[in-house]
C-alpha positions, 0 to 999 in steps of 0.5 A: 485363945488361938493366936489368929483370934487374938490378932483379929480381936486387936484388929477390931479394936484398932478399927473401932470408931472413936468416941465423939468429943464432949461439948467442952472439948468441942468448945475448947477446940473452937476457942483454940482455932479462934485464938490461932486465927486472931494471932495470924491476923495480928501478925499480918497487921504488924507485918504490914505496919512494919513494912509500911514504916520500913518502906517509908524509912527507906524512901525518906532516907533516899529522899534525904540523901538526894536532898543532901546531894543537891545541897552539897553538890548543887549550884548554891555555895551558901546553901552548901556551906550552911548545910555542912556547918550545921552538920559539923556543929551537931555532934550526932549528925557530923558524920553526914558531912562525909557522905558526899565529901572527902575528909580533905574537903570537910577539913578545908571548909572547917579551916576556912572558918578558923578565927584569928584575933591580932589586936589587943582587947580595949578594956577602956570600952567598958565603963561601969557606972557608979551613979544611976543613969537617970535619977528621975527614972529608977531602974532605967539602964543606959540602953533604955531598958527598965528594971521594973521590979528592981532586982537588977535583972531584965528579961526579954523574949527574942523573936527572929526569922525562924527562931525564938530566943530568950535574953537576960541582962544582969546590970551588975556584972559582979553578980555573975560567976561560974558554977561547976559540978560537985567534982571535977571530971566526974558527972555533971549537973543540970543547970537547975541543979547548978543553980540550986547548989549555989543558990543562984537566981538563974543562968545559962550553960557554959563551955563544952565537955569531953565526951569520949564515952558518948554518954553525955556525963558532962563532968570534964570541961573542955578547954581552959577553965577557971572557977573561983580563981582556981584553974581546973583545966589548962587547955584541951581542944578549944582556945577561945576563952571568955572570963571575968576578972575581979572587977566584973570585966569580961575578957574574950580572946585566945589565951593560955594559962599565963595570960589569964593569970596575968589578967587576973581572971577569976572565972572563965570557960572555953568555947567559941568562936569570939562573936564580938570584939571591941565593939565590932562583929567577927569577920564574915568567914567566922560568922558563916555558920550552920543553923543550930541552938545557940548560947552566948555570953556578952557584955555592954559598955556599961558592964551589964552582962547579957546572957542569950539562948536561942532554941533550935531543931524544933518546930517552933524554932529551927535555930540561928546562925552566928550572924543572927546571934551577933545582930541581936547582941549588937542591937542590945549594946554588946561590946564583947561576946563569945559563943558558948556550947550550943545544941542540946546543951543550950539551956536558960534557967531563971526564977525556979524554971527553965525558960527555953525548950531543950533540943535533946532527944528526950527533951530533958536538960543535959548534964553540964560541966559548968555554967554562967550563974548570977545571984 
């Protein structure tokens, strides 16, 4: 065959009409186009949702910044102070205070709330009775509360303006002690785990903890810590202290290691501030706090120990100020009281269940370095 004929034959082959696709191929192509269209439609919906949330987030962010500016720079000193203290008391959001205020301004606000106690604690105010208050009314205490089931523990719900709280009164102070995790400085335990470890009926969270990693492991207590007569931490951070001696007397104040040894403290932890001292509320500057979840330990004149927690940062309860806590405790006869770690640490456990609702992000109880427990 001549080369020209070969070229012509190849040209005819290339220009020959393609074979029509089979019905199966047509259907496969149609399904492919349909899937592609569906993916594009889903992508558009996702883009719109993402865009909506992005714009909404920006608007809320701008609105929040505007609100913060009004609170911080506005004409109301009380609102400014409440807002700033709420943020400073909140580990996750403490940085917000520095958006419109300098570091010096924030430090000045904190300094204005520093507490100083000069007088001695009057231990004579605590008189633990040896006889029933009223033999004709079994279980009635000195404040008219009745231990209906005879277990020496009285539980109460507390309802305040904008917050919900829970109170346990342990009539015999020698039943109260402090529990700790299995090892010092490692990983903490939840309050439930702490109660199970010691066979306790219930309790509340105690002092704060060192959290350099931000993981919230809760094993290393912050401040002077004494458990079962052993000093585990001679002081880090907090100076105010709440602890019991062998007679069940609650000591609150600003103590060093030598002080607590001389006072015979067998169990105690650090936090603060001191809320009630010798039957009197702390000064107004100390009690001018933010609104947050709260935990407090207190003692009445008859020695009964009051454990109080208040929910916060939630729809059912926004939280309380120190002054709210003091009002509740004074109404229930507290002579001495100290604020404990609050926020996401605030927890109360009683008779096999958590009483309050934890304000942590996941709603689960936080790992703790120690806790006030009772058997």
